[in-house]
C-alpha positions as CSV (number, residue, x, y, z in Angstrom):
1,M,-32.7,11.4,6.8
2,A,-31.3,9.8,3.6
3,S,-28.3,7.9,4.9
4,S,-28.0,4.9,2.6
5,Q,-25.2,3.0,4.3
6,G,-22.2,3.4,6.6
7,Y,-19.6,2.0,8.8
8,R,-18.8,2.3,12.5
9,A,-15.6,1.8,14.5
10,K,-14.3,2.6,18.0
11,Y,-11.0,4.0,19.1
12,D,-10.5,4.5,22.8
13,Y,-13.4,6.6,24.0
14,V,-14.4,7.9,20.5
15,E,-16.8,6.3,18.1
16,L,-16.2,6.9,14.4
17,I,-18.9,6.8,11.7
18,A,-18.3,6.9,8.0
19,E,-21.6,7.4,6.1
20,Q,-22.6,8.2,2.6
21,R,-24.8,11.3,2.0
22,E,-25.6,12.8,-1.3
23,G,-22.9,10.8,-3.1
24,R,-20.0,11.7,-0.8
25,W,-18.6,10.0,2.3
26,H,-18.7,11.9,5.6
27,L,-16.6,11.1,8.7
28,S,-18.0,12.0,12.1
29,L,-16.8,11.4,15.7
30,H,-18.8,10.9,18.9
31,D,-16.6,11.6,21.9
32,R,-18.2,10.1,25.0
33,R,-15.6,11.5,27.5
34,H,-16.0,15.1,26.4
35,A,-19.6,14.9,25.2
36,E,-18.8,16.1,21.7
37,D,-20.0,15.3,18.3
38,V,-17.7,16.4,15.6
39,E,-18.0,16.2,11.8
40,H,-14.8,16.2,9.9
41,D,-14.8,19.1,7.4
42,E,-13.4,17.0,4.5
43,T,-15.6,14.6,2.5
44,F,-14.5,11.6,0.5
45,A,-15.3,10.0,-2.8
46,T,-15.3,6.4,-1.4
47,A,-15.8,4.6,1.9
48,D,-12.3,3.3,1.8
49,E,-10.9,6.9,1.6
50,A,-13.0,8.0,4.6
51,K,-11.9,4.9,6.6
52,E,-8.3,5.5,5.7
53,A,-8.4,9.1,6.9
54,A,-10.3,8.2,10.2
55,L,-7.3,7.0,12.2
56,G,-5.4,10.3,11.7
57,V,-8.6,12.3,12.5
58,V,-9.3,10.4,15.7
59,E,-5.7,10.5,16.9
60,H,-5.6,14.2,16.3
61,H,-8.9,14.7,18.2
62,I,-7.7,12.8,21.2
63,N,-4.0,13.8,21.4
64,V,-4.0,17.4,20.1
65,R,-7.5,18.7,20.8
66,H,-7.8,17.2,24.3
67,N,-4.2,16.6,25.1
68,D,-5.0,13.0,26.1
69,T,-2.7,10.0,25.9
70,L,-3.4,7.5,23.1
71,L,-3.7,4.1,24.8
72,F,-5.0,1.9,22.1
73,R,-3.1,0.3,19.2
74,A,-3.2,2.2,15.9
75,N,-5.8,0.0,14.2
76,L,-9.5,0.3,13.5
77,T,-12.0,-2.5,12.9
78,W,-15.0,-1.3,10.9
79,K,-18.5,-2.8,11.1
80,E,-21.2,-2.1,8.6
81,I,-24.3,-0.2,10.0
């Protein structure tokens, strides 16, 4: 696997990963509660663009897809992986 670098953050029960592959940034979610791994269909030119989109993606995943209540503040802290 040729992942050169990436970032990880957690929001409620979902882990987010922004990683670079083949020159584009991909955003994926690992949902522990529902045992799901989801890759967002949009790719991004920069890590900052992927990280900026992540909050909306994870909130939609939790609130709309699973009809769960969002309990955590709307803020992500990213760590380099």
